[in-house]
Every structure is written in structure tokens, then in C-alpha cells.
C-alpha positions in Angstrom: -9.4 97.3 -5.1 -6.2 95.2 -5.5 -3.4 95.8 -3.1 -0.4 97.7 -4.3 3.0 96.3 -5.3 4.5 96.5 -1.8 7.1 93.7 -1.6 10.3 93.1 -3.5 10.2 90.6 -6.3 12.9 88.5 -4.7 11.1 88.1 -1.4 7.8 87.4 -3.2 9.4 84.8 -5.4 10.8 83.1 -2.2 7.4 83.1 -0.6 5.9 81.6 -3.7 8.4 78.8 -3.8 8.0 78.1 -0.1 4.2 78.1 -0.5 4.4 75.8 -3.5 6.5 73.2 -1.7 4.5 73.4 1.5 1.3 73.0 -0.6 2.7 70.0 -2.4 3.5 68.3 0.9 0.2 69.0 2.7 -2.1 69.0 -0.4 -3.3 72.4 0.7 -3.5 75.6 -1.5 -0.2 77.5 -1.6 0.3 80.3 0.9 0.6 82.7 -2.1 -0.5 82.5 -5.7 0.1 84.9 -8.7 -2.7 87.4 -9.4 -4.6 85.9 -12.4 -5.2 89.1 -14.5 -2.6 91.5 -16.0 -3.6 95.2 -15.8 -6.1 97.2 -13.7 -8.7 95.1 -12.0 -11.6 95.8 -9.6 -13.1 93.1 -7.3 -14.8 92.5 -4.0 -15.3 89.5 -1.9 -18.5 88.5 -3.7 -18.1 84.8 -2.9 -21.5 83.4 -1.8 -23.5 86.3 -3.2 -26.9 85.3 -4.5 -27.3 84.4 -8.1 -30.2 83.1 -10.1 -30.9 79.7 -8.5 -27.5 79.4 -6.8 -24.8 81.3 -4.9 -21.7 82.8 -6.4 -18.8 80.3 -6.1 -15.9 82.6 -6.9 -14.8 86.2 -7.2 -15.4 88.3 -10.3 -12.4 90.2 -11.4 -13.6 93.2 -13.5 -11.1 94.1 -16.1 -10.7 95.3 -19.7 -11.9 93.0 -22.5 -9.0 90.8 -23.7 -6.8 91.6 -20.7 -4.2 88.8 -20.3 -5.0 85.9 -17.9 -2.2 83.9 -16.4 -1.6 80.7 -14.5 -1.6 81.5 -10.8 0.5 78.4 -10.0 2.6 76.0 -12.0 0.6 72.9 -13.1 -1.6 71.5 -15.8 -4.3 73.4 -17.7 -7.4 71.7 -19.2 -10.4 72.8 -21.2 -13.4 71.2 -19.4 -16.0 69.4 -21.6 -18.8 71.6 -20.5 -17.1 74.9 -21.7 -18.2 74.9 -25.3 -19.9 78.3 -25.0 -18.7 79.5 -21.6 -15.0 79.6 -22.6 -13.4 78.2 -19.5 -10.2 76.6 -18.2 -9.3 74.6 -15.2 -5.7 74.8 -13.8 -4.7 72.0 -11.5 -1.7 73.3 -9.6 1.2 71.3 -8.3 -0.3 71.7 -4.9 -3.4 69.8 -6.0 -5.5 72.9 -5.9 -7.9 73.5 -8.8 -8.4 77.0 -10.2 -11.4 77.6 -12.4 -11.3 80.4 -15.0 -14.7 81.2 -16.5 -16.2 83.6 -19.0 -13.1 84.1 -21.0 -13.2 86.1 -24.2 -15.2 85.1 -27.3 -15.3 88.5 -29.1 -13.4 89.4 -32.2 -13.7 93.2 -31.5 -13.9 95.3 -28.4 -17.7 95.0 -28.6 -19.8 92.2 -27.3 -20.1 90.4 -30.7 -19.7 86.7 -29.6 -18.2 85.9 -33.0 -14.9 84.4 -31.9 -16.0 81.2 -30.3 -13.8 79.4 -27.7 -10.6 79.1 -29.5 -6.9 79.9 -29.3 -5.9 83.5 -29.9 -9.4 84.6 -28.9 -10.3 83.0 -25.6 -7.1 81.1 -24.9 -3.3 81.7 -25.4 -2.2 81.0 -29.0 -0.3 77.9 -28.0 -2.7 76.4 -25.5 -3.4 72.7 -25.6 -5.7 71.0 -23.2 -3.6 69.0 -20.7 -0.4 71.1 -21.2 1.9 71.9 -18.4 2.4 75.6 -17.6 4.6 77.7 -15.4 3.3 80.2 -12.9 2.7 83.5 -14.7 2.3 81.9 -18.1 -0.3 83.4 -20.4 -3.3 81.1 -20.7 -6.1 83.3 -22.0 -8.0 86.6 -22.1 -10.7 88.3 -20.1 -14.2 88.4 -21.6 -17.9 87.8 -20.9 -18.7 84.5 -22.7 -21.4 82.0 -21.8 -24.1 83.2 -19.3 -22.1 86.4 -18.7 -22.8 87.6 -22.3 -24.1 91.2 -22.3 -22.4 92.0 -19.0 -19.2 93.7 -18.2 -16.0 91.8 -19.1 -14.6 89.9 -16.1 -12.8 86.8 -15.1 -14.9 84.5 -12.8 -12.1 82.9 -10.6 -12.7 79.9 -8.4 -10.4 78.1 -6.0 -11.0 74.4 -5.1 -8.6 72.9 -2.5 -7.7 69.3 -3.4 -10.3 69.4 -6.2 -13.1 69.8 -3.7 -15.8 72.4 -3.3 -15.0 76.0 -4.0 -13.9 78.3 -1.2 -13.5 82.1 -1.4 -10.3 83.0 -3.2 -10.4 86.5 -1.8 -7.6 86.3 0.7 -5.3 84.6 -1.9 -6.1 87.4 -4.4 -5.4 90.1 -1.8 -2.0 88.6 -1.1 -1.1 87.8 -4.7 1.7 89.7 -6.4 0.8 91.5 -9.7 2.8 91.1 -12.9 4.0 93.7 -15.4 3.3 91.6 -18.5 2.5 88.1 -19.7 3.7 85.9 -22.6 2.7 82.5 -23.9 4.9 79.5 -23.2 6.0 79.3 -26.8 7.5 82.8 -26.6 11.2 82.1 -26.0 12.2 85.8 -26.1 10.2 89.0 -25.7 10.8 92.7 -25.6 8.9 95.4 -23.8 8.2 99.0 -24.7 7.3 101.2 -21.7 5.7 104.6 -22.1 5.6 107.1 -19.3 7.8 109.7 -17.6 11.2 110.0 -16.1 11.4 109.3 -12.4 15.0 108.8 -11.6 18.4 108.9 -13.4 21.4 107.3 -11.7 22.8 103.9 -11.2 19.5 102.7 -12.7 16.7 104.4 -14.7 13.4 104.8 -13.0 10.3 105.2 -15.3 6.7 105.8 -14.3 4.8 103.5 -16.6 1.5 104.6 -18.1 1.3 102.2 -21.0 3.1 99.0 -22.0 3.5 97.1 -25.2 4.8 93.5 -25.4 6.4 92.1 -28.5 4.2 89.0 -28.2 1.1 91.1 -28.8 -0.5 92.7 -25.8 -0.7 96.5 -25.4 -2.4 98.0 -22.3 -2.2 99.7 -19.0 0.0 98.0 -16.4 -0.6 97.5 -12.7 3.1 97.9 -11.8 3.5 101.6 -12.5 7.1 102.2 -11.6 10.0 100.2 -13.0 13.8 100.6 -12.4 15.9 99.4 -15.3 19.6 98.6 -15.7 21.4 100.1 -18.6 22.2 97.6 -21.4 25.7 97.8 -23.0 25.6 100.2 -26.0 22.2 101.7 -25.1 20.9 104.4 -27.4 19.3 107.8 -26.4 17.3 109.9 -28.7 15.6 113.2 -28.1 12.6 114.6 -30.1 13.4 117.9 -31.8 11.1 120.8 -32.5 10.5 119.3 -36.0 9.3 116.1 -34.5 12.3 114.1 -35.7 14.6 112.2 -33.2 18.3 113.0 -32.9 21.0 111.3 -30.8 21.3 112.7 -27.3 22.9 112.1 -23.9 20.9 110.5 -21.1 22.2 113.2 -18.8 19.9 115.7 -20.7 16.8 113.8 -19.4 14.8 115.8 -16.8 12.6 114.3 -14.1 8.9 114.3 -15.2 9.5 114.5 -18.9 7.9 112.0 -21.3 9.9 109.0 -22.3 9.6 105.8 -24.2 11.9 103.0 -23.1 12.6 99.7 -25.0 14.1 96.8 -23.1 16.6 94.3 -24.4 15.2 90.9 -25.7 15.0 88.4 -22.8 13.5 85.1 -21.9 10.1 85.6 -20.1 10.3 84.3 -16.5 8.4 85.0 -13.3 11.3 87.2 -12.1 11.1 89.5 -15.2 7.3 89.6 -15.0 7.6 90.9 -11.4 10.0 93.5 -12.7 12.2 94.0 -9.6 14.9 96.7 -9.6 17.4 96.2 -12.4 15.9 92.8 -13.5 15.1 94.4 -16.9 17.6 96.3 -18.9 17.0 99.3 -21.2 18.5 99.3 -24.7 16.8 102.4 -26.1 15.4 105.7 -24.7 13.4 108.3 -26.5 13.0 111.6 -24.6 10.0 113.6 -25.6 10.1 116.7 -23.3 7.8 117.9 -20.6 
């Protein structure tokens, strides 16, 4: 199982930058990369496991069909010529490391229909162009089971190739990789999040235990970061659900720990810092209190 969100976003971001520069100088993989899938994931160190006629050259990240897939390092992303049915991408990071993303989505529904083909908005981010530059954490595609994984459980086959050489196990990098709250395509200049969960803390910041998330750019799902502390945006609005089901204006001081809440953030530019969702990085503009 993936490791928990144990380090502050500021320290993780510093490690990522240091690892990036060190990797660029020595042409070695960065000390730390971003975890490539948003949402709950299960994986083991299955590198080298026997497969039909070969051994496994990566780690399989089992996740929900159409879960967002992101760039683990800043660099250039390409669609390889051999990926016409096995919807794949190769990210060449600034460090010179290649990351291979295989079996991305080709389904139009949540069933294994194989009707979508390898195209933008189905397999890849809506704005993806082969050869484009991407930032770390940018949305590049979606989890699926295309190609020779058809009929199996949705997953991302993830490979790591130092200096564009043979594959090595990415497991230690995945174990150390920070997880992100959300993802957005590079063309999204501003996004807004809706967080659904329960009240954890009310004070100088607002703590919410997040059970579900919706992103204005399109994705809805279950996050991996399950607790977020938000600042209060100027002029924020609080509503409470009445017995009739309608919402009326209320005071935030009426909120009780554990009660259900929906929180909308302000509009903001998607960055790695906001994706890591450190304390008070995101600001809440609207609260809806729904009772215990």
C-alpha cells in the first residue's frame, strides 16, 4: 500500500527541487518524484515478476478506471509510435530519466468497452500534444487497461529508465513519492475544488476530513490526501441545511466537529504547491454545513 502523507508540502517541494537539480547535474534519476496516480492505489514490488515470455519491467499501480495520471517530473512527454493500441506515453524528465506509462484508458464507459481508442480526453489529457513540455504534477492521462491488459483490472504500468537505459524497479521512488490532492491539464489556468467530508477543526484555519473531491476541470473521485487545512477567503459564505432541506445563511461558529460539510475553495492557478495542499495553501470561499 502507498505510504501516508507524512511530510509537509514545503519540505517535500524543497526535496523535489534539490533532487531535480542533482539529477540534472549527474544524469541520474531524481531523489524524489511525484506519485503518478491521483486517488487510492494498491501496488507491490512486482518488478521482475514472470510474464508470458518475459519478466515484468515496471510496477503495476492498481487504481480506479479513469483515475488521473500525472507527470512525475518536469520534462517532455511523447506518444511512442508503437502505442497505437496500448495507449502509452513516455515522459523524458529534466534529469534525463525516462518514465513509461502503459495501458492507459481506452474505454468510454466504466466498463471494459475498448471503444475510445488512444486519444485526448479518453486516454490522454485534453490538451496533450506529443513532444509538449509539462510541469511536475501536470495531468497527462487516465488509468485504464488498454492493449494487452484488456480484460484485466485497470492499472497504470509504470517503468523507470535511468538515462534512457534499461528499466529498473521504480518501487523505492514510488514509496518515497508525495501524493497529490488533485490534477489539472496544463491548459487550465484557474481551477476550483469542492471538498466533501466532515469538520475536523475550526480555528485560525478550517480542517476538513475529505471523503470525496470534485475539480472544476472535470475529475470527481476519492482523494489520497484525506485531511486538508484551509485558510478563510475574504467574504467567505457559510450556509446550514435546514430541516426542510433548504440552505440558510449561518455562522461558522455553529459548526460542530464531526458534522458533514461541503467546502468550495476560491479559484486559483494550479501549481505543485496547491496540489500538495499544505496547511493554509488553499482558501475556502463557501461552506455548507449539513449536520451530524
